[in-house]
C-alpha positions in Angstrom: 151.6 126.4 103.6 152.9 126.8 100.1 156.1 125.3 98.9 157.4 128.9 98.4 156.8 129.7 102.1 158.5 126.5 103.2 161.5 127.2 100.9 161.9 130.8 102.2 161.6 129.6 105.8 164.3 126.9 105.1 166.6 129.5 103.6 166.1 131.8 106.6 166.9 129.0 109.0 169.9 128.0 106.9 171.2 131.5 107.2 170.8 131.6 110.9 172.4 128.2 111.4 175.3 129.0 109.0 175.9 132.2 110.9 176.0 130.5 114.2 178.3 127.8 112.9 180.7 130.4 111.6 181.9 131.2 115.1 182.7 127.5 115.7 184.8 126.9 112.6 188.0 126.8 114.6 186.6 124.2 117.0 185.3 122.1 114.2 188.6 122.3 112.3 190.2 120.9 115.4 187.9 117.9 115.1 189.0 117.4 111.5 185.8 118.7 109.8 186.4 120.6 106.6 184.5 123.9 105.9 182.5 122.0 103.3 181.4 119.4 105.8 180.3 122.2 108.2 178.4 123.9 105.5 176.6 120.6 104.6 175.6 120.0 108.2 174.4 123.6 108.6 172.4 123.3 105.3 170.7 120.0 106.3 169.9 121.4 109.8 168.6 124.7 108.3 166.3 122.9 105.9 164.9 120.6 108.6 164.4 123.6 111.0 162.8 125.7 108.2 160.3 123.0 107.3 159.4 122.6 111.0 158.9 126.3 111.4 156.8 126.5 108.3 154.4 123.9 109.6 154.4 125.1 113.2 151.3 127.3 112.7 149.1 124.6 111.2 146.2 123.5 113.2 146.0 120.0 114.7 144.9 117.1 112.6 141.5 116.6 114.3 140.9 113.2 112.7 144.3 111.6 113.2 146.2 110.8 110.0 143.0 110.5 108.0 142.6 113.5 105.6 138.8 113.9 105.4 136.9 116.6 103.6 137.4 119.2 106.4 141.2 118.7 106.4 141.3 119.0 102.6 139.2 122.2 102.8 141.5 123.6 105.5 144.6 122.8 103.4 143.1 124.5 100.4 142.2 127.6 102.4 145.7 127.8 104.0 147.2 127.5 100.5 145.1 130.3 99.1 144.8 132.8 102.0 147.7 133.9 104.2 145.4 135.2 106.9 143.2 132.0 107.1 142.2 130.9 110.6 141.0 127.3 110.7 139.2 127.8 114.1 136.8 130.3 112.6 137.1 129.1 109.0 137.6 132.8 108.0 140.3 134.9 106.4 140.8 138.7 106.2 139.9 140.2 102.8 141.7 143.0 101.1 139.0 145.3 102.5 139.9 144.3 106.1 136.7 142.4 106.7 136.5 138.7 107.8 135.2 136.4 105.1 134.3 132.7 105.3 136.5 130.4 103.2 134.4 128.9 100.4 137.0 126.6 98.8 
């Protein structure tokens, strides 16, 4: 996943979290939390959730933590092609046909 995708996912999650926290402002104020503190908590939670969601569709690391040639190839293909599928090592081209990733 690209940094741009992770950032957008983080912002989306932040929006969802902040919206859900808006309904609990009165309860949080009763616990002596300021609106700024609530926003900070929602922001951190949103970023963590967004990064987790952005990495959720990545395939498993077949060789443990070691990043061998195959993992580096898969990382490059994921970064280049949005439709890349690591199980078949293919992506969908602009013409609609499957193509093997040659990166």
